[in-house]
N, C-alpha and C positions, 0 to 999 in steps of 0.2 A: 565793112562792120559797123561803121558807125551807123547806116541806115537800119541794121538789125537791132541795134542799142535803142534807137528813137523809136522802133517799133514795139520792143518790150516796153519801153517807157509809156507809151501811148496806151497799149493793153492794159497797164498797171491803173493809167490813169481813168481809163474808162471804166474798169472795174472798182476803183474808189469813188470816183466822182458821180459815176452814172449808177452806183447802186441802188439808190432811192431816188425818186422824183419830187416834185413839189406837190403834186396831187397824187401821185401813186406811190405806194412803197414797193412795187415790182420793180426787178432790175431791167435795164435795158439791155437787150441781146444782141451784141455785135455779130454779124453772120459773115462778113468779108472784109478784109483789107488787103489791097495790092498797091504795090509802091511802083511806078513805071520809070522806065529809063534812069536818069541819074537822081532819081527821087525827086524831080520836079512835078509829077503829077501823081494822083493817088485815086484809087476807087474805094469806096468805102459803102458797106450795106448794113443795115441793121433792122431789127423787129422792134416795132413800138411797143411800149409797156402796156401790160394789160390793164385794165381798170383795176383799181384798189379792192380788196375783199370787201371794206367797209361799205363801198359803193353800191352793192348789190340790193340795198332797200330805197336807193332813191330813182326816181323816175328815169327810163332809159334815155331820155332827151338830156338830162344833165350829165348821165355818164357819159354819153358819146360827146358832150361840149368838153367835160372834164379831160377826155382822152385826147381830143384834139388840141388843146391848150398845152397839155403835157407833151404831145407830139411836136408842136412849134416851138417850146422851151427846149426841147431835147436836141432838136435840128440844130439851133443856134447855138447850144453848148457844144456839141460836137464838131460843128465848124470851127469853133474857138480852140477846141483841144486839138484838132488836126494842124490848125496853123500854128499854134503854140509849141507843139511837140515835135512836128517836122520843120525846121526853120527853111529848108530849100525848096519845100512845096509852094507851086504858085496857084495850081488849081486842083479840084478834088471834083470827082464825080461821085454823087451819093444817091443812094435809093434807100427808101423806108417802105417796110412791108408791115402789113397787120395781118395776123392769124384770123382766118375765117372761123368763126366758132361752129362747132359741130362737124368739121372738117380738118384734114391736115394741111389744106391749102392756106397759101400767103397772098394777099393781094397788094399790089403796087399802090401807094397812097402818096408818096412825095419822091420828087426827084429833083435832082439840081446838078449844075455846073458851077460850084462855088469857086471864087478866086480871092486871095489874099487882100486884093485892091478893093473888092466890093465890100465895103465896111459902111453900113448905113450911118447917118449922122445920129447921135446919141439923143437929140431932140425928138426923134420919132417915137411915139409913145406906143403906137398900134405893133403888137408883136406879130400879127399878120404881115403888115408892112415891112417891118424890119427883116422877115424871113423872106420875103419876095425880094427885097432891095439887096439881100445877101446871095440870090441865084437860086433859091428854093422855089420849085413849081408844085402846086398840088391844087385840088379842086375841092371847093368849100361849098355845101349847099346847106343853108340856114345855119351857118357857123359849126358845122360837122363836116370832118375830113370824108371824102368818098372816094372810091378805087378810081385811079387815072385810067383815062381811055387807054385801049391798046397801042393805038399809033403814039402815044406821048413815051411809051417804054424804050429806053436806049437800046434794049438787046437787038 
């Protein structure tokens, strides 16, 4: 029963705290949450936020950069929410997808096995480095998230 209440609290927190981002007013969409065993591990998938509607008139390169920055901020926030909401969880497998424009498909852009112990030092200023030290894996090309190679998919 406690795990069910924690899951409900997590869903409410995601809805409230992840409704709007710093660079996009679009909501983050949680796709999957699974608690395994005695609640010691979890799986969590989400779709990253679409670009803000007001970004449509800025160059594509800047839109992609903003989406990448927002995705990394969201990943760090979701990691924090998972471990705050579920005190017994020690690790979580996460996957982040991006909708491919013009198709109903989604591409995997970030994966990770995050653990409670992998908390990067607060003095690390780089968001990319903080995310990597937290257990997230992703491919950046010219500062923009790209689809993960098929071999990197944990499926």
